[in-house]
C-alpha positions in Angstrom: 94.9 -61.1 -193.5 91.5 -62.2 -194.7 88.5 -61.1 -192.6 86.9 -63.9 -190.6 83.7 -65.1 -192.2 80.2 -65.3 -190.7 78.3 -68.5 -191.1 74.5 -68.1 -191.1 72.4 -71.3 -190.6 68.9 -70.8 -191.9 66.0 -72.8 -190.3 63.1 -74.1 -192.2 60.9 -71.1 -191.2 63.3 -68.8 -193.1 62.7 -70.7 -196.3 59.2 -72.2 -196.2 55.9 -70.9 -194.9 54.3 -73.3 -192.3 53.3 -76.6 -193.8 55.4 -79.2 -195.7 53.2 -78.8 -198.8 54.0 -75.1 -199.4 54.2 -74.4 -203.1 57.5 -73.3 -204.7 56.3 -69.7 -205.3 55.5 -69.4 -201.6 59.0 -70.7 -200.7 60.5 -68.1 -203.1 58.5 -65.3 -201.4 59.5 -66.4 -197.9 63.2 -66.8 -199.0 63.3 -63.4 -200.6 62.0 -61.9 -197.3 64.9 -63.7 -195.5 67.4 -62.6 -198.2 66.5 -58.9 -197.5 67.5 -59.5 -193.9 70.9 -60.9 -194.9 72.0 -58.0 -197.2 73.8 -56.3 -194.3 76.0 -59.4 -193.9 77.6 -59.0 -197.4 80.2 -56.6 -196.1 82.2 -59.6 -194.8 82.9 -63.1 -196.1 79.6 -65.0 -195.8 78.5 -68.6 -195.8 74.8 -69.5 -195.8 73.7 -73.0 -194.8 70.1 -74.2 -194.7 67.8 -77.0 -193.6 65.8 -79.1 -196.1 63.3 -81.1 -194.0 60.1 -80.4 -196.0 61.9 -80.4 -199.3 63.6 -83.7 -198.9 60.4 -85.2 -197.7 58.7 -84.1 -200.8 61.4 -85.5 -203.0 61.1 -88.9 -201.2 57.3 -88.8 -201.6 57.6 -88.1 -205.4 60.0 -91.0 -205.7 57.7 -93.2 -203.7 54.6 -92.3 -205.8 56.6 -93.0 -209.0 58.1 -96.3 -207.8 56.0 -98.3 -210.2 57.7 -96.5 -213.1 61.2 -95.6 -211.9 63.6 -96.9 -209.3 63.3 -95.2 -205.9 65.9 -92.5 -205.1 68.3 -93.2 -202.3 68.3 -90.7 -199.5 71.8 -89.3 -200.2 70.7 -88.5 -203.8 67.6 -86.8 -202.4 69.7 -84.6 -200.2 71.9 -83.7 -203.1 68.9 -82.8 -205.2 67.5 -80.5 -202.6 70.9 -78.8 -202.2 70.9 -77.9 -205.9 67.3 -76.8 -206.1 67.3 -74.8 -202.8 70.7 -73.4 -203.6 69.3 -72.0 -206.8 66.4 -70.5 -205.0 68.7 -68.9 -202.4 71.0 -67.5 -205.1 68.1 -66.0 -207.0 66.6 -64.4 -203.8 70.0 -63.1 -202.6 70.8 -61.6 -206.0 67.4 -60.0 -206.2 67.6 -58.7 -202.6 70.9 -57.0 -203.4 69.4 -55.4 -206.5 66.4 -54.2 -204.7 68.6 -52.7 -202.0 70.5 -50.7 -204.6 73.7 -52.6 -204.5 75.4 -51.7 -207.8 78.1 -54.4 -207.6 76.7 -57.2 -205.4 78.9 -60.1 -204.5 78.4 -63.2 -206.6 76.5 -66.1 -205.1 77.6 -69.7 -205.5 76.0 -73.0 -204.4 78.4 -75.8 -203.4 76.9 -79.3 -203.4 78.5 -80.4 -200.1 79.4 -83.8 -198.8 79.7 -84.4 -195.1 81.7 -87.4 -193.8 80.2 -89.5 -191.1 81.3 -92.7 -189.4 79.6 -96.1 -190.0 80.3 -97.1 -186.3 78.3 -94.0 -185.2 75.6 -95.4 -182.8 73.0 -93.5 -184.9 73.2 -96.3 -187.5 72.1 -98.8 -184.9 69.3 -96.6 -183.6 67.6 -94.7 -186.4 65.7 -91.8 -184.9 65.2 -89.0 -187.5 61.7 -88.9 -188.9 61.5 -88.2 -192.7 58.8 -88.4 -195.3 55.1 -88.9 -195.1 52.8 -90.4 -192.5 51.3 -93.9 -192.9 48.7 -96.0 -191.3 50.1 -98.8 -189.2 49.2 -101.6 -191.7 50.9 -99.9 -194.6 53.9 -99.0 -192.3 54.4 -102.6 -191.4 54.1 -103.6 -195.1 56.9 -101.0 -195.9 59.1 -102.3 -193.1 58.7 -105.9 -194.5 59.0 -105.1 -198.2 61.5 -102.2 -198.2 63.5 -102.7 -195.0 62.5 -99.3 -193.6 62.7 -98.6 -189.9 59.4 -96.9 -188.9 57.9 -95.5 -185.7 54.6 -94.1 -184.5 54.9 -90.3 -184.4 53.0 -88.6 -181.6 49.6 -90.0 -182.6 49.8 -88.6 -186.2 50.7 -91.9 -187.9 53.8 -93.9 -188.6 56.9 -92.4 -190.3 60.1 -93.7 -191.6 63.1 -93.0 -189.3 66.7 -92.9 -190.5 70.1 -92.5 -188.8 71.3 -89.0 -187.9 75.1 -89.5 -187.3 77.4 -86.8 -186.1 79.3 -84.8 -188.8 83.0 -85.3 -188.8 84.4 -83.6 -192.0 83.1 -81.3 -194.7 84.6 -82.6 -197.9 84.3 -79.4 -199.8 85.8 -77.2 -197.1 88.8 -76.1 -199.2 86.6 -75.2 -202.2 84.4 -73.1 -199.9 87.5 -71.3 -198.6 88.7 -70.6 -202.1 85.3 -69.2 -203.2 85.2 -67.0 -200.1 88.6 -65.6 -201.1 87.1 -64.5 -204.5 84.4 -62.4 -202.6 81.6 -64.8 -203.3 78.8 -65.6 -200.9 78.8 -69.3 -200.6 75.7 -71.5 -200.0 76.9 -74.8 -198.6 76.1 -77.8 -196.4 72.4 -77.7 -197.3 70.4 -80.2 -195.2 73.6 -80.9 -193.2 75.4 -82.1 -196.3 75.1 -85.3 -198.3 76.1 -88.1 -195.9 79.1 -90.1 -197.0 81.5 -92.5 -195.3 85.2 -93.0 -196.0 86.0 -96.6 -197.0 89.2 -98.5 -196.3 90.7 -97.5 -199.6 89.9 -93.9 -199.0 87.0 -93.7 -201.4 83.7 -92.1 -200.4 80.3 -93.8 -200.4 76.9 -92.2 -199.9 74.8 -93.6 -197.1 71.1 -93.5 -196.1 71.1 -90.9 -193.3 70.3 -87.3 -192.5 72.8 -85.0 -190.8 71.6 -82.3 -188.5 72.2 -79.0 -190.4 73.0 -77.0 -187.3 75.7 -79.4 -186.2 77.2 -79.5 -189.7 77.0 -75.7 -189.8 78.9 -75.5 -186.4 81.6 -77.8 -187.8 82.0 -75.9 -191.0 82.0 -72.5 -189.1 84.7 -73.7 -186.7 86.9 -75.1 -189.5 86.6 -71.9 -191.5 87.6 -69.9 -188.5 84.3 -68.0 -188.6 83.9 -64.9 -186.4 80.3 -65.8 -185.6 77.8 -68.6 -186.1 74.4 -67.0 -186.6 71.6 -69.6 -186.1 68.3 -68.1 -187.4 65.1 -69.7 -186.3 61.5 -68.8 -185.4 62.0 -67.2 -182.0 64.0 -64.1 -180.8 65.7 -65.9 -177.9 66.4 -69.3 -176.5 64.2 -69.6 -173.4 64.1 -71.7 -170.2 60.7 -73.2 -169.3 59.5 -72.5 -172.8 55.7 -72.0 -173.0 55.2 -72.0 -169.3 54.4 -69.1 -166.9 58.0 -69.2 -165.7 59.5 -68.8 -169.2 62.7 -66.8 -169.1 64.6 -65.6 -172.2 68.3 -66.0 -172.3 70.2 -63.0 -173.5 74.0 -63.3 -173.0 74.8 -66.8 -171.6 78.1 -68.5 -171.1 78.5 -71.8 -173.0 79.0 -73.9 -169.8 75.7 -72.5 -168.4 73.9 -73.2 -171.6 75.3 -76.8 -171.7 74.0 -77.3 -168.1 70.5 -76.2 -169.2 70.6 -78.6 -172.2 71.7 -81.4 -169.9 68.7 -80.7 -167.6 66.3 -81.2 -170.5 65.3 -77.6 -171.0 65.3 -77.7 -174.8 63.1 -79.8 -177.1 64.8 -82.4 -179.3 64.3 -81.7 -183.0 63.5 -78.1 -182.2 65.7 -75.8 -180.0 68.1 -78.5 -178.8 70.1 -79.0 -182.0 70.6 -75.2 -182.2 71.8 -75.1 -178.7 74.1 -78.1 -179.3 75.5 -76.3 -182.4 76.3 -73.2 -180.4 78.1 -75.3 -177.8 79.9 -77.3 -180.4 81.1 -74.2 -182.3 82.5 -72.6 -179.1 84.1 -75.9 -178.0 86.0 -75.9 -181.3 87.4 -72.4 -180.7 84.5 -70.2 -181.9 84.2 -66.8 -180.2 80.4 -66.3 -180.3 77.2 -68.0 -181.4 73.9 -66.2 -181.8 70.4 -67.7 -181.9 67.6 -65.4 -183.1 65.2 -64.6 -186.0 66.2 -63.5 -189.5 64.4 -60.2 -188.9 66.7 -59.4 -186.0 69.9 -60.7 -187.5 71.5 -57.2 -188.0 71.0 -56.2 -184.4 71.9 -59.7 -183.2 75.2 -59.6 -185.0 75.9 -56.3 -183.3 75.3 -58.0 -179.9 72.1 -56.0 -179.2 69.5 -58.8 -179.2 69.0 -62.5 -179.5 70.7 -65.2 -177.4 74.4 -64.4 -177.4 76.5 -67.5 -176.4 80.0 -66.7 -175.3 82.9 -68.7 -173.9 
């Protein structure tokens, strides 16, 4: 019987230094640091997923700046582009980390450009909320909305940004291919940026749509469908905390999923920050997962052993 895989969801801090304009060499340097922390996971089937927020924003900005020369890229194409580029970076860094760790026969690494099925009747399409791309002055933002049909909102006093739908993931199209690759002993990099969003049409064909899927929720879906032993969500803090940033802050160590859901319902976790990671842990366990862990890349080995981090259990 094949050993159960581990799915590792990398947050943006595991790939890019702070700042959306970080140059590619700096991203490689940070990703190599992260890869060294993942070498211990290669003893078992391993799937690595990742976010792409700064990267897809940069692709959109390049497309926008070149719009007088070339047609703008649709958002689904931008997500696919970042899956390829970031997958290449992760493959390079993982291979190099294995070599530097003295692994004579490291496992092969493979990137799968992954599509994620969403539903057009998802309420997210009626209420776009996910900010992407650059900031604009109000006058230019209103011009964009009129000329390009963008939905835009003021973002916390920093300017106006485009917002797009963030529908719930329903199906990972390449799931069978990922299973087959795991069976060969490969480390699979998949579902980058939550997957390329597609909808299934009446005739069964797939159509890309302008949306962004939360990568943690897509990772939870993929992990559950693969029968993963653990969903390991790597972020910038060692533990999930209650009353984060206040004098009453309390780190959560081992927590039952129902208790964690109660804290989420009480508004303890920030949207766009810790909340999606908590929701992913809850979703994974609701689909039959046995354990989800939220911590940093540096502590991933001890966290997988149950020694540190926030351990979410049924």
